[in-house]
C-alpha positions in Angstrom: 12.9 -72.5 -13.9 14.8 -73.3 -17.1 17.4 -75.2 -15.1 14.6 -77.4 -13.7 13.4 -78.3 -17.2 17.0 -78.8 -18.5 16.6 -76.0 -21.1 19.1 -73.5 -22.2 17.9 -70.1 -21.3 16.8 -67.9 -24.2 17.1 -70.5 -27.0 14.2 -71.0 -29.4 14.4 -74.8 -29.1 14.1 -74.6 -25.3 11.2 -72.2 -25.4 9.3 -74.3 -27.9 9.8 -77.4 -25.8 8.6 -75.6 -22.7 5.5 -74.3 -24.5 4.7 -77.7 -26.0 5.1 -79.5 -22.7 2.8 -77.0 -20.9 0.2 -77.2 -23.6 0.3 -81.0 -23.6 -0.1 -81.0 -19.8 -3.1 -78.6 -19.9 -4.7 -80.8 -22.7 -4.2 -84.0 -20.8 -5.6 -82.6 -17.5 -8.6 -81.1 -19.4 -9.2 -84.5 -21.0 -9.3 -86.2 -17.6 -11.7 -83.7 -16.3 -13.9 -83.9 -19.4 -13.9 -87.7 -19.2 -15.0 -87.7 -15.6 -17.8 -85.3 -16.2 -18.9 -87.2 -19.3 -19.0 -90.5 -17.5 -21.0 -89.1 -14.5 -23.5 -87.4 -16.8 -24.2 -90.3 -19.1 -24.2 -93.2 -16.6 -27.9 -93.7 -17.1 -27.5 -93.9 -20.9 -25.6 -97.2 -20.8 -28.8 -99.2 -21.4 -29.2 -97.5 -24.8 -27.7 -99.7 -27.6 -26.4 -96.7 -29.7 -24.7 -95.1 -26.7 -23.1 -98.4 -25.6 -21.8 -99.0 -29.1 -20.1 -95.6 -29.2 -18.9 -95.2 -25.6 -19.0 -98.6 -24.1 -15.3 -99.0 -23.9 -15.0 -96.0 -21.7 -17.1 -97.8 -19.1 -15.4 -101.2 -19.6 -14.9 -103.1 -16.3 -16.6 -100.4 -14.4 -19.5 -101.7 -12.3 -21.7 -98.6 -12.3 -24.7 -100.4 -10.9 -23.0 -101.4 -7.6 -21.1 -98.2 -6.5 -20.9 -94.8 -8.1 -17.3 -94.5 -7.0 -16.4 -96.9 -9.8 -16.7 -94.0 -12.3 -13.5 -92.5 -10.9 -11.5 -95.6 -11.9 -10.7 -94.4 -15.5 -9.8 -90.8 -14.6 -7.6 -92.0 -11.7 -5.9 -94.4 -14.0 -5.1 -91.6 -16.4 -3.8 -89.3 -13.6 -1.6 -92.2 -12.3 -0.1 -92.6 -15.8 0.5 -88.8 -16.0 2.3 -88.9 -12.7 4.5 -91.8 -13.8 5.3 -89.9 -17.0 6.2 -86.7 -15.1 8.4 -88.7 -12.8 10.3 -90.2 -15.6 10.7 -86.9 -17.5 11.5 -84.5 -14.7 13.2 -86.7 -12.1 15.7 -88.2 -14.6 
Protein backbone atom coordinates (compact mmCIF):
# COMPACT_ATOMS: atom_id res chain seq x y z
CA UNK A 1 0.00 0.00 0.00
CA UNK A 2 2.92 2.33 0.65
CA UNK A 3 3.99 2.01 -2.97
CA UNK A 4 0.55 3.22 -4.05
CA UNK A 5 0.84 6.36 -1.95
CA UNK A 6 4.45 6.94 -2.97
CA UNK A 7 5.71 6.68 0.59
CA UNK A 8 8.89 5.07 1.82
CA UNK A 9 8.01 2.13 4.02
CA UNK A 10 8.72 2.66 7.69
CA UNK A 11 9.66 6.34 7.60
CA UNK A 12 8.15 8.76 10.07
CA UNK A 13 7.45 11.31 7.34
CA UNK A 14 5.61 8.75 5.21
CA UNK A 15 3.53 7.53 8.12
CA UNK A 16 2.62 11.08 9.13
CA UNK A 17 1.59 11.92 5.56
CA UNK A 18 -0.58 8.82 5.35
CA UNK A 19 -2.29 9.53 8.67
CA UNK A 20 -2.87 13.16 7.72
CA UNK A 21 -4.35 12.26 4.35
CA UNK A 22 -6.67 9.64 5.86
CA UNK A 23 -7.89 12.01 8.56
CA UNK A 24 -8.46 14.78 6.01
CA UNK A 25 -10.44 12.41 3.81
CA UNK A 26 -12.61 11.28 6.71
CA UNK A 27 -13.23 14.90 7.74
CA UNK A 28 -14.19 15.98 4.22
CA UNK A 29 -16.57 13.07 3.71
CA UNK A 30 -18.15 13.71 7.12
CA UNK A 31 -18.52 17.37 6.18
CA UNK A 32 -20.41 16.46 3.00
CA UNK A 33 -22.72 14.12 4.92
CA UNK A 34 -23.33 16.71 7.64
CA UNK A 35 -24.04 19.42 5.07
CA UNK A 36 -26.55 17.23 3.26
CA UNK A 37 -28.39 16.32 6.46
CA UNK A 38 -28.37 19.95 7.65
CA UNK A 39 -29.76 21.25 4.38
CA UNK A 40 -32.56 18.67 4.28
CA UNK A 41 -33.50 19.23 7.91
CA UNK A 42 -33.65 23.04 7.76
CA UNK A 43 -35.19 23.62 4.33
CA UNK A 44 -38.37 24.97 5.94
CA UNK A 45 -36.42 27.51 8.01
CA UNK A 46 -35.36 29.49 4.94
CA UNK A 47 -38.22 31.94 5.44
CA UNK A 48 -36.79 33.03 8.80
CA UNK A 49 -34.65 36.14 8.51
CA UNK A 50 -32.07 35.08 11.13
CA UNK A 51 -31.59 31.65 9.57
CA UNK A 52 -31.24 33.05 6.08
CA UNK A 53 -28.68 35.59 7.28
CA UNK A 54 -26.58 32.83 8.84
CA UNK A 55 -26.95 29.96 6.36
CA UNK A 56 -28.37 31.54 3.21
CA UNK A 57 -25.18 31.08 1.19
CA UNK A 58 -25.39 27.33 1.72
CA UNK A 59 -28.68 27.37 -0.19
CA UNK A 60 -27.53 29.89 -2.80
CA UNK A 61 -28.81 29.09 -6.33
CA UNK A 62 -30.74 26.08 -5.02
CA UNK A 63 -34.43 26.25 -5.88
CA UNK A 64 -35.85 24.34 -2.93
CA UNK A 65 -39.44 25.30 -3.70
CA UNK A 66 -39.46 23.56 -7.11
CA UNK A 67 -37.80 20.20 -6.54
CA UNK A 68 -36.32 18.68 -3.39
CA UNK A 69 -33.54 17.11 -5.50
CA UNK A 70 -31.94 20.53 -5.71
CA UNK A 71 -30.68 20.08 -2.15
CA UNK A 72 -28.18 17.54 -3.41
CA UNK A 73 -26.44 20.05 -5.68
CA UNK A 74 -24.05 21.39 -3.03
CA UNK A 75 -22.97 17.97 -1.65
CA UNK A 76 -22.53 16.55 -5.15
CA UNK A 77 -20.43 19.56 -6.07
CA UNK A 78 -18.20 18.93 -3.04
CA UNK A 79 -17.87 15.22 -3.86
CA UNK A 80 -16.99 16.06 -7.45
CA UNK A 81 -14.23 18.36 -6.25
CA UNK A 82 -12.92 15.63 -3.93
CA UNK A 83 -12.80 13.18 -6.83
CA UNK A 84 -10.85 15.67 -8.92
CA UNK A 85 -8.40 16.22 -6.06
CA UNK A 86 -7.88 12.47 -5.54
CA UNK A 87 -7.35 12.03 -9.26
CA UNK A 88 -4.67 14.70 -9.33
CA UNK A 89 -2.89 13.41 -6.22
CA UNK A 90 -3.06 9.65 -6.68
CA UNK A 91 -2.99 9.28 -10.46
CA UNK A 92 -0.02 11.58 -10.98
